[in-house]
N, C-alpha and C positions, 0 to 999 in steps of 0.2 A: 769254526762251524758249530752251531748249536746242536746239542744232543736232543733227540726227539724220542717220544714214547713210540715203541715199535708195535705194540698190540692194538687191538680194537679200542675205539674210544670208550672209556668207562663212563657209565651214566649214574651209578648209585654207589654210595659208601657201603663197603662190605660189613661194617659194624652196625650202623644205625639204619641202613637201607634207604636213607633219604637221598634225593637227587643231589648230585655234585653241582657246585656253582661255578666259581671262577678258577679254582685250582684244586688239585688233588695230590695226595701223598701216597706213594708206593713205599710202604715201610714195614719194619718189624714191629710187632705188637708185644706188649708186656706178657701176653699169654704164650708167645713163641712164634707162631706162624706169621708170615707177611700178609698184608692186606692193602687194598685200595681204600683210603680213608679221606673223609672230609677234614677240614681244619679242626673242628671241635673234637671229633673222635681221635684225631692224631694227638691233640694236646692232652687228652685223657688216657689214651691207650698206647701211644707210640713211644719209641725210645729216643727220637731226635732225628736230625737231618745230617747226613754225611755218609761216607763209605761204610757199608755194613749196617747202617741204621735206617736210612730212608732217603728218598728223593722227592722233591716237590716239582710238579708239572703244571703248566698253564693248560686249562681245559679247552681253550679255543685253538691255540696253535700246536698243542701237544709237545711244546719245547720244555726242556728241563730248566727250571728257574733257580733251583738250589739243591745242593747235595752232591 
């Protein structure tokens, strides 16, 4: 069974505030707190994908793709 995002569907990146497109990452930032991030902001501000780092989700199905 695929794991799904349990909250409301995110619409914007917490860092750049731009609309999310195909996927989003719920992950730890280099500044400390966790955030919902687009791919670009995650590559610049995130720690990675995996347990304790972040999870990547499909924006349409809300299923976890990685992490």
